[in-house]
C-alpha positions as CSV (number, residue, x, y, z in Angstrom):
1,M,0.0,0.0,0.0
2,A,1.3,3.5,-0.9
3,N,2.8,5.5,2.0
4,N,0.6,8.4,1.2
5,A,-2.6,6.4,1.7
6,F,-5.2,8.0,3.9
7,Q,-4.2,6.9,7.4
8,I,-7.0,6.0,9.9
9,M,-6.5,5.1,13.5
10,I,-9.4,3.3,15.3
11,V,-9.3,3.5,19.1
12,D,-11.8,1.4,21.1
13,E,-12.0,-0.7,24.3
14,N,-12.1,-4.2,22.9
15,R,-11.2,-4.0,19.2
16,R,-14.7,-5.0,18.1
17,L,-15.2,-1.7,16.3
18,C,-11.8,-2.1,14.6
19,E,-12.7,-5.6,13.4
20,E,-16.0,-4.3,12.1
21,L,-14.6,-1.4,10.1
22,S,-11.1,-2.5,9.0
23,A,-12.1,-4.4,5.9
24,P,-14.4,-1.8,4.2
25,L,-11.9,1.0,5.0
26,I,-9.0,-0.9,3.6
27,A,-11.1,-1.7,0.5
28,A,-11.7,2.1,0.2
29,G,-7.9,2.6,-0.1
30,C,-7.2,3.6,3.5
31,R,-4.5,2.4,5.8
32,V,-5.9,1.3,9.2
33,E,-4.3,1.0,12.6
34,C,-6.1,-0.3,15.7
35,L,-5.4,0.7,19.3
36,V,-7.0,-0.3,22.6
37,D,-8.0,2.8,24.5
38,G,-5.8,3.4,27.5
39,S,-3.0,5.6,28.8
40,S,-0.6,4.7,25.9
41,S,-3.2,5.3,23.2
42,Y,-3.1,9.1,23.8
43,R,0.7,9.2,23.4
44,S,0.4,7.0,20.2
45,I,-2.1,9.3,18.7
46,L,0.1,12.4,19.3
47,E,3.1,10.6,17.9
48,R,1.5,9.4,14.7
49,L,-1.2,12.2,14.1
50,P,-3.1,10.1,11.5
51,S,-5.3,11.6,8.7
52,L,-8.4,10.6,10.7
53,L,-9.1,9.3,14.3
54,I,-12.1,7.1,14.9
55,L,-12.9,7.0,18.6
56,D,-15.4,4.7,20.4
57,I,-17.1,6.5,23.3
58,S,-19.9,4.1,24.5
59,L,-21.6,3.4,27.7
60,P,-21.4,1.9,30.3
61,D,-17.6,2.7,30.3
62,P,-17.0,5.8,28.1
63,A,-13.2,5.8,28.6
64,G,-12.7,7.5,25.3
65,L,-14.2,10.8,26.7
66,E,-10.9,11.3,28.7
67,T,-8.8,10.7,25.6
68,L,-11.0,13.1,23.6
69,R,-10.7,15.8,26.3
70,R,-6.9,15.5,26.4
71,L,-6.7,15.7,22.6
72,H,-8.8,18.9,22.5
73,N,-6.5,20.5,25.1
74,H,-3.3,19.6,23.1
75,R,-2.6,22.2,20.5
76,S,-0.7,19.9,18.1
77,S,-3.9,17.7,17.8
78,R,-6.3,20.5,16.8
79,K,-5.9,19.8,13.1
80,L,-6.7,16.1,13.6
81,P,-10.2,15.3,12.4
82,I,-12.1,13.0,14.9
83,I,-15.2,10.9,14.3
84,V,-16.8,9.7,17.5
85,I,-18.8,6.4,17.4
86,S,-21.2,5.8,20.3
87,N,-24.2,3.9,21.5
88,Q,-25.4,7.1,23.3
89,A,-27.2,9.4,20.9
90,E,-27.1,12.3,23.4
91,F,-23.4,12.7,23.1
92,E,-23.8,14.1,19.6
93,F,-24.8,17.5,20.9
94,E,-22.3,17.5,23.7
95,L,-19.2,16.8,21.6
96,L,-19.3,19.8,19.3
97,D,-15.6,19.9,18.5
98,V,-15.5,16.6,16.6
99,F,-15.8,16.3,12.8
100,D,-18.7,13.8,12.9
101,F,-20.7,11.7,15.3
102,L,-22.0,8.3,14.2
103,K,-24.4,6.2,16.2
104,K,-24.1,2.4,16.5
105,P,-24.6,0.4,14.4
106,V,-22.3,2.4,12.1
107,D,-23.7,4.0,9.0
108,L,-20.9,2.8,6.7
109,H,-22.1,4.9,3.7
110,R,-21.8,8.1,5.8
111,L,-18.4,7.1,7.2
112,L,-17.0,6.6,3.6
113,E,-18.6,9.9,2.6
114,D,-16.8,11.6,5.6
115,I,-13.5,10.1,4.4
116,R,-14.0,11.3,0.8
117,Y,-14.7,14.8,2.2
118,L,-11.6,14.8,4.4
119,R,-9.3,13.4,1.7
120,D,-9.8,16.5,-0.4
121,R,-8.9,18.9,2.4
122,Q,-5.6,20.0,3.9
123,R,-6.3,20.7,7.5
124,A,-4.4,23.2,9.6
125,D,-4.7,24.8,13.0
126,K,-5.3,28.3,11.7
127,I,-6.4,31.6,13.1
128,F,-9.6,32.9,11.4
129,P,-10.2,36.6,10.8
130,G,-13.3,38.3,12.0
131,L,-16.5,38.3,9.9
132,N,-16.6,41.0,7.2
133,E,-19.9,42.7,6.5
134,E,-20.9,40.4,3.7
135,E,-20.2,37.3,5.7
136,L,-22.0,38.6,8.7
137,R,-25.1,39.4,6.6
138,L,-24.9,35.9,5.0
139,F,-25.2,34.2,8.5
140,Q,-27.6,36.8,9.8
141,E,-30.1,36.0,7.1
142,Y,-29.6,32.3,7.4
143,L,-30.0,32.2,11.2
144,I,-33.0,34.5,11.2
145,K,-34.7,32.3,8.6
146,H,-34.0,28.9,10.2
147,S,-33.8,29.7,13.9
148,G,-34.9,33.3,14.5
149,L,-31.6,34.1,16.2
150,Y,-30.2,37.5,15.3
151,F,-26.6,38.7,15.7
152,E,-25.7,42.3,15.1
153,R,-22.2,43.7,14.7
154,R,-22.2,44.5,18.5
155,N,-22.5,40.8,19.4
156,S,-20.9,39.3,16.4
157,K,-18.0,38.0,18.5
158,I,-20.4,35.4,20.0
159,L,-21.3,34.3,16.4
160,E,-17.7,34.3,15.3
161,R,-16.6,32.1,18.2
162,G,-19.3,29.5,17.5
163,L,-18.6,29.5,13.7
164,Q,-14.9,29.1,14.2
165,R,-15.3,26.1,16.5
166,R,-17.4,24.3,14.0
167,M,-15.1,25.4,11.1
168,R,-12.1,23.8,12.9
169,A,-14.2,20.7,13.6
170,V,-15.2,20.2,10.0
171,G,-12.1,21.5,8.4
172,A,-13.6,24.6,6.7
173,D,-11.0,27.1,5.5
174,T,-13.3,30.1,5.2
175,Y,-16.7,31.3,6.5
176,T,-18.2,30.8,3.0
177,D,-16.8,27.2,3.0
178,Y,-18.5,26.6,6.2
179,F,-21.7,28.3,5.0
180,D,-21.8,25.8,2.1
181,Y,-21.3,22.9,4.6
182,L,-24.0,24.2,6.9
183,N,-26.5,24.4,4.0
184,L,-25.6,21.0,2.8
185,Y,-25.7,19.2,6.1
186,Q,-28.2,21.4,8.0
187,D,-30.6,18.5,8.6
188,S,-28.9,15.3,7.6
189,R,-26.1,15.8,10.0
190,A,-27.9,18.2,12.4
191,E,-25.2,20.8,11.7
192,L,-27.6,23.7,12.4
193,K,-28.4,22.3,15.8
194,K,-24.7,21.8,16.6
195,L,-24.0,25.4,15.6
196,I,-26.9,26.7,17.7
197,G,-25.5,24.7,20.7
198,L,-22.5,27.0,20.5
199,L,-24.4,30.3,20.1
200,T,-27.1,30.1,22.9
201,V,-25.3,29.0,26.0
202,G,-26.5,31.4,28.8
203,E,-25.4,32.2,32.3
204,T,-28.0,30.9,34.8
205,S,-28.3,29.7,38.4
206,F,-30.9,28.5,40.9
207,F,-33.0,31.3,42.4
208,R,-31.4,33.7,40.0
209,Y,-33.9,36.5,40.4
210,S,-34.9,37.0,44.0
211,S,-37.7,39.4,43.0
212,H,-39.2,36.7,40.6
213,R,-39.0,34.2,43.4
214,D,-40.9,36.4,45.8
215,A,-43.5,37.3,43.2
216,L,-44.1,33.7,42.4
217,V,-44.2,32.5,46.0
218,K,-46.2,35.4,47.4
219,H,-48.5,36.4,44.6
220,V,-48.6,34.3,41.4
221,I,-48.8,30.8,42.8
222,P,-51.3,31.6,45.6
223,E,-53.5,33.4,43.1
224,L,-53.4,30.4,40.7
225,I,-54.2,28.0,43.5
226,R,-57.3,30.1,44.3
227,E,-58.3,30.1,40.7
228,R,-57.7,26.4,40.0
229,Q,-58.8,24.9,43.3
230,H,-61.7,23.1,41.6
231,E,-59.5,21.7,38.7
232,R,-56.5,21.0,41.0
233,T,-54.1,21.4,38.1
234,L,-51.3,23.8,37.5
235,R,-49.1,24.0,34.4
236,F,-45.8,25.9,34.1
237,W,-43.6,26.4,31.1
238,S,-39.9,27.5,31.2
239,A,-39.3,28.6,27.6
240,G,-35.5,28.8,27.0
241,C,-34.7,26.7,30.1
242,S,-30.9,26.4,29.3
243,T,-29.4,23.8,31.7
244,G,-32.5,23.5,33.9
245,E,-32.0,25.8,36.9
246,E,-35.1,27.9,36.3
247,P,-37.7,25.1,36.0
248,Y,-36.1,23.2,38.8
249,S,-36.3,26.3,41.0
250,V,-40.0,26.5,40.3
251,A,-40.3,22.8,41.4
252,I,-38.4,23.6,44.6
253,F,-40.7,26.6,45.3
254,L,-43.8,24.3,45.0
255,L,-42.3,21.6,47.2
256,E,-41.1,24.0,49.8
257,H,-43.9,26.5,50.2
258,F,-47.1,24.7,49.0
259,P,-47.6,21.3,50.6
260,Q,-51.3,21.6,49.9
261,L,-50.4,20.8,46.2
262,A,-49.3,17.3,47.1
263,D,-52.4,15.7,45.5
264,W,-52.7,18.2,42.6
265,K,-51.6,17.5,39.0
266,I,-48.5,19.6,38.5
267,E,-46.8,19.9,35.1
268,I,-43.6,21.8,34.5
269,L,-42.5,21.8,30.9
270,A,-39.0,23.1,30.1
271,T,-37.9,23.7,26.5
272,D,-34.7,24.9,24.8
273,I,-33.2,25.1,21.3
274,N,-29.8,23.9,22.6
275,K,-29.7,20.1,22.8
276,R,-26.5,20.1,24.8
277,S,-28.1,22.3,27.5
278,L,-31.1,20.0,27.6
279,R,-28.9,16.9,28.1
280,R,-27.2,18.7,31.1
281,A,-30.5,19.7,32.4
282,R,-31.8,16.1,32.5
283,E,-28.6,15.0,34.2
284,A,-29.2,17.7,36.9
285,I,-25.6,17.8,38.1
286,Y,-24.4,21.3,38.9
287,N,-21.2,23.1,40.0
288,P,-21.0,25.4,43.1
289,R,-21.6,28.5,41.0
290,A,-25.1,27.3,40.0
291,V,-26.2,27.0,43.6
292,R,-24.4,30.0,45.0
293,L,-27.6,32.0,45.5
294,M,-29.4,29.2,47.5
295,G,-29.2,29.0,51.2
296,E,-27.5,26.0,52.9
297,D,-30.8,24.7,54.1
298,Y,-32.1,24.4,50.5
299,I,-28.9,22.8,49.3
300,D,-29.0,20.2,52.2
301,K,-32.6,19.5,51.5
302,Y,-32.7,19.2,47.7
303,F,-29.2,18.2,46.6
304,H,-26.7,15.4,47.1
305,C,-23.1,16.8,47.2
306,E,-20.1,14.7,46.1
307,S,-16.7,15.9,44.8
308,N,-17.8,19.5,44.8
309,L,-20.7,18.7,42.5
310,Y,-24.4,18.9,43.3
311,L,-26.9,16.2,42.1
312,L,-30.5,17.4,42.3
313,D,-32.8,15.2,44.3
314,R,-34.9,12.8,42.3
315,R,-38.3,14.1,43.6
316,V,-37.4,17.5,42.0
317,R,-36.1,16.1,38.8
318,D,-39.2,14.0,38.3
319,M,-41.4,17.1,38.4
320,V,-39.9,18.6,35.2
321,E,-40.2,17.4,31.6
322,F,-37.5,18.6,29.2
323,K,-38.2,18.9,25.4
324,Y,-36.5,20.4,22.4
325,L,-38.4,23.4,21.0
326,N,-37.5,26.2,18.6
327,L,-39.6,29.2,19.3
328,Q,-39.1,30.5,15.7
329,V,-40.1,27.4,13.7
330,D,-41.8,24.9,15.9
331,E,-45.5,24.7,16.7
332,F,-47.0,26.3,19.8
333,P,-49.5,26.5,21.3
334,S,-50.1,22.8,20.9
335,P,-51.7,20.2,23.2
336,T,-49.3,17.6,21.7
337,N,-46.1,19.3,23.1
338,G,-47.7,20.6,26.3
339,T,-47.6,24.3,25.3
340,S,-51.4,25.0,25.5
341,D,-53.5,26.1,28.4
342,V,-50.4,27.1,30.5
343,D,-50.9,29.0,33.8
344,C,-47.5,30.6,34.0
345,I,-44.7,31.0,31.4
346,L,-41.1,32.0,32.3
347,C,-39.3,33.3,29.2
348,C,-36.3,35.0,30.7
349,N,-33.4,36.4,28.6
350,V,-34.6,34.6,25.4
351,M,-35.9,37.6,23.4
352,I,-32.4,39.1,23.3
353,Y,-31.6,36.7,20.5
354,F,-34.4,37.9,18.2
355,R,-35.3,40.9,16.1
356,I,-38.2,43.0,17.0
357,D,-40.6,41.5,14.4
358,T,-39.7,38.0,15.5
359,I,-40.2,39.0,19.2
360,R,-43.7,40.4,18.4
361,E,-44.7,37.1,16.7
362,I,-43.3,34.9,19.5
363,V,-45.0,37.0,22.2
364,A,-48.3,36.8,20.3
365,R,-48.1,33.0,20.2
366,I,-47.0,32.9,23.8
367,S,-50.1,34.9,24.8
368,R,-52.2,32.2,23.1
369,C,-50.5,29.5,25.1
370,L,-51.6,31.1,28.4
371,R,-55.0,30.5,30.0
372,P,-57.0,33.7,30.6
373,D,-55.3,35.7,33.3
374,G,-52.2,33.6,33.1
375,F,-48.8,35.1,34.0
376,L,-45.6,35.8,32.0
377,F,-42.1,36.5,33.4
378,L,-39.4,38.1,31.3
379,G,-35.7,38.8,32.1
380,H,-34.8,42.0,33.9
381,A,-33.5,43.6,30.7
382,E,-36.6,42.7,28.6
383,T,-39.7,44.7,28.3
384,M,-43.2,44.3,26.7
385,Q,-43.1,48.0,25.7
386,N,-43.8,48.4,22.0
387,I,-44.1,44.6,21.7
388,S,-47.6,43.7,22.7
389,D,-50.8,45.0,24.2
390,R,-52.1,41.6,25.1
391,F,-50.6,41.9,28.7
392,V,-51.0,44.0,31.8
393,R,-47.8,44.9,33.6
394,L,-47.8,44.1,37.3
395,N,-45.4,45.3,40.0
396,K,-45.5,43.0,43.0
397,H,-42.8,42.3,45.6
398,N,-40.2,44.4,43.7
399,A,-40.7,42.4,40.5
400,F,-42.1,43.5,37.1
401,F,-44.1,40.7,35.3
402,Y,-47.1,40.4,33.1
403,Q,-50.6,39.0,33.2
404,R,-52.6,38.2,30.1
405,R,-55.5,40.4,29.6
406,A,-58.9,38.7,30.1
407,R,-60.3,40.3,26.9
408,Q,-58.8,42.5,24.2
409,T,-59.9,46.1,23.8
410,T,-59.1,48.3,20.8
411,T,-61.0,51.5,21.6
412,A,-58.3,53.2,23.6
413,A,-54.5,53.4,23.2
414,P,-52.6,52.0,26.1
415,L,-50.9,54.4,28.4
416,T,-47.2,54.8,27.9
417,P,-45.4,52.7,30.6
418,L,-42.6,54.3,32.5
419,P,-39.3,52.9,31.1
420,R,-36.6,51.7,33.4
421,P,-32.9,52.4,32.9
422,L,-31.9,48.8,33.3
423,I,-28.2,49.2,33.2
424,S,-27.7,52.4,35.1
425,T,-29.4,55.6,36.2
426,P,-27.7,58.4,34.0
427,V,-26.2,61.2,36.1
428,P,-26.4,64.6,34.4
429,A,-23.1,66.2,33.5
430,R,-23.9,69.3,35.6
431,H,-23.8,67.3,38.8
432,K,-20.9,68.2,41.1
433,P,-19.9,66.6,44.4
434,S,-20.8,68.5,47.5
435,A,-18.2,71.3,48.3
436,T,-18.7,70.7,52.0
437,R,-16.9,67.3,51.9
438,P,-13.8,67.5,54.2
439,P,-10.5,66.7,52.6
440,R,-9.0,63.3,53.3
441,P,-6.4,63.5,56.2
442,L,-2.9,62.5,55.4
443,P,-1.6,59.5,57.4
444,T,1.1,60.5,59.9
445,A,2.0,57.1,61.3
446,P,1.0,53.5,60.9
447,K,-2.3,52.7,62.5
448,P,-4.4,49.7,63.0
449,P,-6.8,49.0,60.1
450,A,-9.7,51.5,60.2
451,A,-13.2,51.0,59.1
452,K,-13.6,51.4,55.4
453,P,-14.6,55.1,54.6
454,F,-18.0,55.7,53.2
455,S,-17.9,56.0,49.4
456,V,-20.8,57.6,47.6
457,A,-19.5,56.2,44.3
458,Q,-19.4,52.7,45.7
459,V,-22.9,52.9,47.3
460,F,-24.3,54.3,44.0
461,S,-22.7,51.5,42.1
462,E,-24.3,49.0,44.5
463,A,-27.7,50.7,44.1
464,E,-27.4,50.4,40.3
465,Q,-26.6,46.7,40.7
466,A,-29.6,46.2,42.9
467,F,-31.7,48.1,40.4
468,H,-30.3,46.0,37.6
469,H,-31.3,42.8,39.4
470,E,-34.8,44.2,40.2
471,D,-34.1,44.4,43.9
472,Y,-35.8,47.8,44.1
473,R,-36.1,47.7,47.9
474,T,-32.3,47.5,48.3
475,A,-31.8,50.1,45.5
476,S,-34.1,52.5,47.2
477,Q,-32.4,52.1,50.6
478,K,-29.0,52.7,49.0
479,Y,-30.3,55.8,47.2
480,D,-31.6,57.1,50.6
481,T,-28.2,56.4,52.2
482,I,-26.5,58.5,49.5
483,L,-29.1,61.3,49.8
484,A,-28.5,61.4,53.6
485,K,-24.8,62.3,52.8
486,Q,-25.4,64.3,49.5
487,P,-29.0,65.6,49.3
488,D,-28.5,66.9,45.8
489,H,-27.0,63.7,44.3
490,S,-28.8,63.7,40.9
491,G,-28.3,60.0,40.1
492,A,-29.8,58.9,43.4
493,L,-32.7,61.4,43.1
494,L,-33.5,60.2,39.5
495,G,-33.4,56.6,40.6
496,K,-35.9,57.3,43.4
497,I,-38.2,59.0,40.9
498,I,-38.2,56.0,38.7
499,I,-38.9,53.5,41.5
500,L,-41.6,55.6,43.0
501,A,-43.4,56.2,39.7
502,N,-43.3,52.5,38.8
503,E,-44.9,51.9,42.2
504,G,-47.7,54.3,41.3
505,N,-46.6,56.9,43.8
506,F,-46.7,59.8,41.3
507,K,-47.1,62.5,43.9
508,R,-43.9,61.6,45.7
509,A,-42.1,61.1,42.4
510,A,-43.2,64.5,41.2
511,E,-42.0,66.1,44.5
512,I,-38.5,64.7,44.0
513,C,-38.5,66.0,40.4
514,E,-39.0,69.4,41.9
515,R,-36.2,68.8,44.3
516,V,-33.8,67.9,41.4
517,L,-34.8,71.0,39.5
518,Q,-34.4,73.3,42.5
519,T,-30.8,72.1,42.6
520,D,-30.3,72.1,38.8
521,D,-33.0,73.8,36.8
522,L,-31.2,72.6,33.5
523,C,-31.5,68.9,34.3
524,A,-33.1,67.4,31.2
525,P,-33.8,64.0,32.6
526,A,-35.8,65.5,35.4
527,Y,-38.1,67.3,33.0
528,F,-38.4,64.1,30.9
529,L,-39.4,62.1,34.0
530,R,-41.9,64.7,35.0
531,G,-43.3,64.5,31.5
532,L,-43.6,60.7,31.9
533,I,-45.5,61.1,35.2
534,H,-48.0,63.4,33.5
535,D,-48.2,61.0,30.6
536,M,-49.1,58.1,32.9
537,E,-51.7,60.3,34.7
538,D,-53.1,61.0,31.2
539,D,-52.4,64.7,31.4
540,L,-51.2,64.9,27.8
541,A,-50.8,68.7,27.6
542,A,-48.6,68.9,30.6
543,A,-46.6,65.8,29.3
544,I,-46.0,67.6,26.0
545,T,-44.7,70.7,27.8
546,E,-42.2,68.7,29.9
547,Y,-41.0,66.6,27.0
548,K,-40.3,69.7,24.9
549,R,-38.4,71.3,27.8
550,A,-36.2,68.2,28.0
551,I,-35.5,68.4,24.3
552,W,-34.7,72.2,24.4
553,L,-32.1,71.5,27.1
554,D,-30.6,68.5,25.4
555,M,-31.3,68.1,21.7
556,Q,-29.4,64.8,21.6
557,F,-31.7,63.2,24.2
558,I,-33.6,60.5,22.3
559,A,-36.2,59.4,24.8
560,P,-38.3,62.7,25.0
561,H,-38.5,62.8,21.2
562,Y,-39.9,59.3,21.1
563,Y,-42.3,59.7,24.0
564,L,-43.5,63.0,22.6
565,S,-44.4,61.2,19.4
566,K,-46.5,58.7,21.3
567,V,-48.5,61.5,23.0
568,L,-49.0,63.3,19.7
569,L,-50.3,60.1,18.1
570,R,-52.8,59.7,21.0
571,Q,-53.9,63.2,20.3
572,G,-54.3,62.4,16.6
573,N,-51.6,64.8,15.5
574,H,-49.9,62.3,13.1
575,A,-47.8,64.8,11.2
576,A,-46.1,66.1,14.3
577,A,-45.7,62.6,15.7
578,E,-44.0,61.5,12.4
579,R,-41.6,64.5,12.8
580,E,-40.6,63.5,16.3
581,L,-40.1,59.9,15.2
582,R,-37.8,61.1,12.4
583,N,-35.9,63.0,15.0
584,S,-35.5,59.9,17.1
585,I,-34.3,57.9,14.1
586,R,-31.8,60.6,13.1
587,L,-30.3,60.6,16.6
588,L,-30.2,56.8,16.8
589,E,-28.5,56.6,13.4
590,K,-25.9,59.1,14.5
591,S,-25.0,56.9,17.5
592,T,-22.5,54.2,16.8
593,E,-22.4,52.6,20.2
594,E,-24.6,49.5,20.6
595,A,-25.7,50.0,24.2
596,V,-29.0,50.3,26.0
597,I,-30.6,53.6,25.2
598,P,-31.2,55.6,28.4
599,Y,-34.8,55.7,29.5
600,S,-35.9,53.4,26.6
601,G,-37.1,50.5,28.8
602,G,-33.9,48.4,28.2
603,L,-33.9,48.7,24.3
604,S,-30.6,48.5,22.4
605,R,-29.9,51.1,19.6
606,S,-30.7,48.6,16.8
607,V,-34.0,47.4,18.4
608,F,-35.0,50.9,19.2
609,L,-34.3,51.9,15.5
610,E,-36.6,49.1,14.3
611,I,-39.4,50.2,16.6
612,C,-39.1,53.9,15.5
613,R,-39.1,53.0,11.8
614,A,-42.1,50.7,12.2
615,D,-43.9,53.5,14.2
616,T,-43.0,56.0,11.5
617,E,-44.6,53.8,8.8
618,A,-47.7,53.5,10.9
619,A,-47.9,57.3,11.5
620,R,-47.5,57.9,7.8
621,T,-50.3,55.4,7.0
622,K,-52.6,57.1,9.5
623,L,-51.7,60.5,8.2
624,A,-52.5,59.4,4.6
625,T,-55.8,57.9,5.6
626,S,-56.9,60.8,7.8
627,G,-55.9,63.4,5.2
628,R,-54.3,65.6,7.9
């Protein structure tokens, strides 16, 4: 046989795989070498670096997993294509850095097709450049069409990292080469699902949002129990469940706080687009970071700890059913997959992957999954503003969540909700530290460690963090602490205004607006917030006046232009509303930074642009039909 023959090394536990495959591979012109998996096999692989490694990873003793892990960590083996053969189908979406995954019994036709593909390619451990605009657009359009996921330039690094891992695995030289491969094997080799597994891994943990926990335990579940006491059935759906912490948390809440549900029919459905995450969720084995927000009593009661890993108790695991579901293309609501007649849906940090038109469609379908007066929870950086009027926003126990409207009404436009600055509370540039602060004394001699001095900046940062995590009680307390030291601290005052207004305490919020303006009568955000308070109280004339004052003081302030347009639309002044929408678009287009727009309700620049453009088209249509 020629020395340049395609060299294949087969590594398995008992040589059965090698005996099965050797003859057809040699007949195909390959040179085959067999190894028994063990400590010496890893060194032999690195010494020989064959053209292809076929590795058996099968239960009950998947010894090949350790060999694979060591190979992935060794730089010299990164150009080695690996095909895993296993009796465990779930491994396919866990081992995303291998060229192919074949289930037993081996599909010989597909294996020979893999070899023909690899023979034509010169693999190298190369560094890929970033996506250019044409390549980004190519994958944007493909992913939107087939999964609904949307990656902008601002988060293209996530897309690039996922693409490059699969490109190395399949030996693609360029993004367009991989795009062709993705199109060709999207379904037959589940290539799209493998790519998505690298694009949607999210950070999560048990009891992640304390405000959501309190709202569920103290308001939502008790109300559902009252409403469903005759049916004695409750149905929850965690849409975008990742590795399972969210639905398992719901199960723990039910076990811990509602023993009266012991004889009820409880269904907790958990779905995700990432098959690797679903596999880990079913295993229910977590590291210390996943349980860091739980108290020791919960951990002792619901987990079994071994080797610094936490296995969830069987009684919790049995309460949750995990399924694959793509919110963009799969069917829901549907009684066949458990997504109809749901009492409570948790869809946290899922919408961030979609464009605004996709979000609206998904939310419309989600609303049809809920029973009348059912509840919906979103992530703290997500909002229903400009998305849907099918829900009423509730603020209970320092949490914002939504309840499906019992019946739809179209006679009156919904009031403008007060947006929340979900990243930080902007501090006007005119704010100056108090001149009365004493200078810091110089140390004259070594002293014992003193108590840490009070830092307004540190406390304000902690207040922002609490606000960011929807812990409004803590945020408000920290704002009060700051104001006790610096009564004119604009950031703390503006934060208090937003919290009070969202609680419906408009009178107190307006009083603090006056307090800000007494200190700085050129503070544009204070006029804007005062306008929003009037807006929510349906005093449109006063709202218009305050919005315009904010604009006069800061012509680059986007939010008052947009909210002014909404008030003008409610008044029927479509021409003026369109003008303010054009102003909003112009300012957004001038901005290059992809960040959350202040006072937009948590919207990024690109999403806000889409909303403004859609609203502009609607205003033009109304203007044309009204003749005004």
